[in-house]
Every structure is written in C-alpha cells, then in structure tokens.
N, C-alpha and C positions, 0 to 999 in steps of 0.2 A: 561792190568786186571785190575790195580789198577783202572783208568781213566774209566773202563766202557765201552773203545770201543769195535766196533766190531770187531775188528783186531783180537783179543785174541782168537774169539768163531771162525772165518775163519781158524786161525792158530790151535786150537785146530784138528780142522775138519780132514785137511790136514795135517798133521805133528804127527810122534811120540813124545809125550810132558813127557814120565815117568820121563823125569830127571828134569822138574820140579814138580816133585810131590810134596814136602814140600811146594811150593810157590802156586799153586792151591789149596791146603789143610789150609795151610792159609788165601788164600781170601776165603773159604766157612765159615772159625770160625771166621773171624773177618770183619765188616764192615768198608767198605774204601768208601763210599758214602762220600761226600764233604759235604753238605747240607742234613741233614738228615729228617728231619722235611717236607722238603721237595721233594727230590727225592727217599725217603723210601730206603728201605737195597739193598743188590745187590741180594737175597739168590734165586729171580728168575734167573736172569744172570748167575750167578756158578751153580745153579743145571742144566742149559742148557750145559754149557760146561763139565761138569762131565759127564751128558749123552750121552755125543760124543765119550767118553776115554773106552777103552777095560779091565779098573780096574777100575768101578763106584762105585763099588761095596764095595771098599774100603774107599769111599770118605762118602758113605754112612753111615758108619756102624761106620766111626770116627764121624760124624756128632749125629749120635744118641749118641752115646758113650758121644759125650759132652755137652747132655744136664741137667745130674744131677750135673754138676760143674758149671750149669750159676748161672750169678748173676742180679743184676736190672740194664741192661744197654742196647746198640745198640746194640752188639753183639748177646747178648741171644735174642734180637726180630730176627737179619737174622738167626740164629740157628733153633729156631721154625716154622721159615717161610720155611724155606729147609726141615726140613721135614715134613709141611704140606704140600709142592709139593709131596714128597712122598707118602704121606698119599692120598690126592686128585687122585694119579696116581694107585693105589691101593694096595700100599702097608701098610697091617693092622697092622703089627710086629712095625710100626714108627707111626701109630694114637696111637697106645699103651705106647709105650717110650713116643710122648708129654705127657698122659694124668697123667702118675703117675711122670710125671718131673716139673708138672706146680705150680709150686710155686711163683705167682706174686710176682715183690715187690710193693712199691708204685707209683712207677713215670713211668715203662715200665710194669706194670701188662697189663693192656687193650692193648697195640700196639700187646704185644704178643698172649691176648684171641681172637683177633677177626680172629686166623687163624682156633678157634676151629669154626667159623660160616662154616664157609667154609670145615671142613671136616664133622663135625656133625650135622649142620642145626639148627632147632631150640634148641632143645637136648645140645649142641654145647654151643649156648648164656647159658642155665641156669647150664651148670656146670662154663662157667667161672663167671656168677652173685653169684653163691656161694661161690668161692673161692677168688674174691672181694671183696664183700658181709663182710666177717668173717673179712678182711685184713681190712675195713672201720669200723669195730665194733673194733676194736683194735686197729686204728691210724687213727680217724676219721679227723683229721687237714689233713695228708700226704699226701693221697691218691688222684690220678688225675683219676679222673671219666668225661664220656662221648662219647668217641669215641667209646666202644663197642656198647651201644643203639645205636647211630645214625648211627652206619654201619649195624646194624639188619636191620633197618628200611628202609635203602638203599633196601638190599638183600627179608627181609620176607614183607616186607610193617610196617607199623605205629602199624595198629590194632593187627597184630599178636604178633609183639613183647611186646606192655605193653600187652595184654591178656596174652598172658604166664608168665611173669615174674609176675603178678598181683594173678595170679592163683596158681602159687609156690611159691611166698610168704607168701601167708596165715598159710602157715603151715614150713616156713622156712624162720626164721628170718637173716639170713644172705641175702637169697636174697630178701627179702622185704627190708633190708637195700640198697642195691643196686639198689635196683626199686627207691627207694626213692631218691638219691641222685644221678643215672641218670634223673629223671625227670626234679630236679632239674637243672641238668646242661644245660637243653635244652630249657629253660623258655629264650626269647627272650633278649638280655643285652638293656638295658636302660641308653642312653648318659646322660650323668652326663651336665644341662643349663651350668652349669659354664663352663664346658671347651668351649664353643659354645662362651664365651661373652668373652676370654680372651682375644683376639686381640684388641677389646675394649680398654681395663682397662690402666691407666696410667702408668709409668715407677715407681712410687710407691706404687701402687698397685699389681703390678708383683711380686714386691721382698717380697713384705709381702703374698702374693699369692704361690706361684710359686718356688716347688725346683730343683735343677739341675738333679734330675731322670725324670723330664716331659718335654724332650728335642723337643718332638712333640709342647708342648704348648709355650714353650721358641721362638722357629724357628718362627712358625706362628701370634706371636706377631710381632717378629723383622721384620718378610715378610712386615704387616701392618700396622706400628706404623710409627706417623707423623714424619717428620725431627727433630722436637724438642725433640721429647719423644727419637729416636734412640740417637739422640746427647747424651741424659745425659744416656743412657745404656752404649754408649762408654765411657764416662767420669765413669761412675762407672767401668767397665772394667780397666778401668786407676790405681784407684784408689784399688782395690782388690788386697787382698796379700794373704790371703788365698785361698788354691786350687779349695776347694767345692766351692767358691764366684765365683772364678773366671772360674771355668767351667759351674756354672750359666749364667754367662754373656755373656761367649763367647759364647754360643750355642746360644743366638738371633743373629749371624751374622752368622749362618747356609745358608741365601738364599738371604741374603743383605749386601751388601758392607759397611764394616765398615768406617763411616763418618769422621774419623780424621787420623792422621796420623797413619800407619798401623804399627810402631814401637813398641805399647803394644803387638801385635798379634806376632812377630819376635821373642820378648821376650819370649812369651810363647809356642814356635812350638816345644820346644822337651822337654818340662816338661814330666818326667812320671807322676807323680802322679794324680789321679782320671781322667785321661784320656784327661788331658785338651791340651796335645801337639796335638793329634787327631784333636780336635777341632778348635782348634786355624789355624791347615793347612788348616783344612774345610773351615773357613773363607778366610784364606787368599787366597782361589782360585778364588774369585770374585775382588783380587786385581791385578793393570797393573803397575808394579816393577818392575825393571831389579834385585832387591835383590830378589823379590817371585824365581825369576829363578833359581839365584844363588841356592836359600832353596830347589830345586826342585831336582837341581844336588847333595845336600849333603846331604840329607833326601834319596834319593836313595841308595848311599851309608855306610849309616848306618847301625849301629844295632837296633834303633829303632824298635818296633815293629809295629811302624804304618809307616815303610818306604814303603808301598804299595802305599801312595797315591801322590806322585810327579807328576803324568801326570797330574791331576787335577792345578795343579797351571803352567802348561805352555799353559791352554786354553785361556788365557788372556794375555800372555806373548811370544807367539808360534813364532819360526822364521824358515827359510828354513831348512830343513833337520831333523826338530824335529821327523818325521813320523817313520823317519828309527831309531832316538833316540830312543824312546819309544817302540818300538817294539825291539828291544836290551834288551832292560831293562825287558820288559815282560819275552822273550826269557832265560836271565841269570839267575831268577830268582828259587833256590834251595826251597824255602820255600811256600809249595803248599796255604797258607792263604795271602803269600806277593804275589804270582803269579794268583792269584783271583783276585787278589784287584786293580792290576795293567791290569787285565783282562778287568776289569769294566769300566777302566780307557781309554783304549784303543777303547771300542764302544763308548767312549763318545765322544774321542779326533776325533776319526773319522770322528762322528756326526755334531762335529761344524767344523771340518775340512777336509771337503771330501776333497779325492786323489784319483781317479782313477785307477791310477796306480800301488798304493800299498792295496787298499783294498782288493783284493783279497789274497793276501799275507799275510795279518792279520790275516784276516778272518780264513784261513789255519791251520796259528799258534796257534791261540784259540782252535782250533779243535783240534788240536795236543797236547797241553799243558795245557790248561784250566781244574782244578781240577772237576769244577763244570758240569755236564752234561746238566743243563738247559741253561748253558752259551751257552754250544757247540750246544745245540738246535736251539739257536738265530742263531750260525755263522752257523750252516746249511740251516737255512732256508733261510738266507741272499748268500748264496755262489748260493743258487739254483735260486735266481731270478737276477743274476749276469750273470747266466748261465758257473759257472766257479767251479762246483761240480766236481772233477776227477770220472771216473768211479771206479779207485778204492775205491776211499771214501764213494761211492751211494752202494759198493759193503758191505762194510765195514757199512757202517750206520743202513741197513736191520739186523742189530743182535745187535745192540746199547742196553747198559743198559736201556738208556732210551727208552720208546716205544711209545714216539713221535715223536724221529725222525726215529723209523723204518716208524711209519707212513708216517712221510715228505716222502720218499724216493721209497713208494709202489706209 
C-alpha cells in the first residue's frame, strides 16, 4: 500500500482487512508517495481502497475530522483531496468541512486550493483566491502562487478564469492581490543570455562568475571545455581546500572524465561537507580503474547517505557476475531513498550492459520494491515489451496508484 501497488486494492477487495484498520487509516492521513511533486498524493488510491470496505464511514469521518488539525504540508494536501473525492461523489458534509477548515499556508495552500475548482467550479476559484490573496497581503514574499490559475485555465478556459478574477477583484482587494500575483506567475520565463554563453568562457572567467549552487552551468562548461581548460579545472580541484570550492570544481566533471590522476576524486568521495562526496562519486563514474570498483563495494556497505550510487561506478569497471551483484544490492536496501537511487542505477547498468537472461528479473524486482511509481511505470512498460509481465502483475497494474500504469495494461 505504501508503494501504491494495485495488489493492496485487490487484496482489500477480496479479503476481510479489519485487522489492518490502523495501517489503512494511517495511509489515508499521510502521504507515502515517493516524489510527490511528480506523483501527486495517494488520495485517489486510498479513497478507492476505502470504498471497498464495509466500514468505509469510519475512514471518511476520520479524514474529515483531521482537516481541522492540518498544517502546511503534503499530508494536508492528501487529506483535502481525499475529502474532495467524497464531495464530488455527492457528500455535501465533506464539502462544508473542507470550506470550514481551509486555512491555507504559503507553500501548499494552492495545492489544497485546486480541489475547490473540482467541487465548486468558478465559485471555488474565487473562494481560494480570497483566502490566498489575504495570505499574499500578509506575507507577500513567502507565498507560492500560480498553480490554481493554471489549473483553472485548463478547466474553465483562460477567458473565464481571468474575467472572474478581474470582476471579483474590483470590489475585493484579496482577490485582486491574488489575480495580480497569478498573472505575474504566468508570464513566460526569459532566459538569461549569460547562461547560454557559459560553456564558451575560460576557466578563470568561470571561477569569477559561477557559484557552486549552479551545477547545470558547471557541468555544461566541463562537457564542452577544451582539454587545456579542463586540465586547469582539474588542477584547481586538486588545489582546493574549502569544501564549497571543492564542490564547485568537482561538479565540472559530472559529464566529463577527470583528465588527471583520480586520486584527488578518491580523496573526496567520502567527504560529507557540502555534498562533496556525492559529486566526487559521480565524477568517478567516468573513470576506469580497479580502485573505483573497490570504492563501489565499500560505498554500498557504508552509512553515507549517498551509498545508493555505487552501481554507476561499475559501468566502466564491469566484471562477470555484476548483474547479480547489483541486483542483490538493490533488493537488500532498506532505506527507500537509497533503494530508489540504486533502482535508477540498475536501469542504467542494464542499458549499458544488456543481459537478456536477467533483465526480466531485474524489472520485476523494480516493480516490487522501487518506491517511485514512475520508475515502476518504466519497468512495467519494458516488461510488456519483453512479453514478461505476468498475469498476476497485469491484474494488479489495473489498480495501481499510478494511473499511467493502469492505462498501460488496458
């Protein structure tokens, strides 16, 4: 259920699950999606599971009662969306509770507010606009704005959205503040011409203009720099002593092989300050050296938070039996962040080192254990291509939390 597998729904449909009431309720009240920005919450999925149960009223009441105690986080987003599922299903009490308890915070206020577009139409837009507008007037520099207007344009059309906000805003300063902020958020992003020119500057100019917090510019420069300029950057990394300066330098080698002895990278591979170790490991993934392979085996057994990255180190240092080895690494990982990173490493490893005998097993393992439903989606798609999706998996996929996976098996 925490992974969003359709298996949980199928089981709830066919069995008495009253003994799991606490677990099910917990998954209603808390969002267990891995990458919520991409996957969204699990509200629809949990609402569907609960709808199969004879005691569904218990869960419905618990979610509605929880709305008064929500804070500005993803759990609140999930709970309000669960309530919106009830409201759009005809539960007027759920709609009233949503209205009574919508006190938006600056970060997730709009993520909750989009539900009122589904439950109340244009009136829901104006209700959210007034609430968010009041927040904007109180905390103008803290509020995340843009999603509600964008979603409204998708549902009601651009003209209807702006006309409703403009007309209501003439007499309501909160709605007018929301309209102005929303319109500003919809303006197209203007590219910084300096970013486009970064790959052509010299190493000295790069140091002068780019900080360690601009990784895309640093690796783009490293990818396109001349051999001479890249060697200057490598010597700069060797000379760097401050972790922030080390980070800025090591990011240059994200896409390009370090041109000097890799000893400088090995010295940084387990440095925790400023994420230096993570980026050093990523740079070492381009190096063919027995010591890189040794680092991979040491890293996966460590307590370092970037211990999910060892598979990439084997891509240029592969030996017979490594397909089995990396799969064991993935299946043994108990931390979901580590397991997800290892899972992405598995996909790339099989892409660079195809192995027909083990690919289906690897994909089935990703399906079972990867915490990210979008990674699971890629695994299911590839299993279908290989004609290796079992009938049991196909039946489960029809009820997966990821609607795209459902579509794949229809």
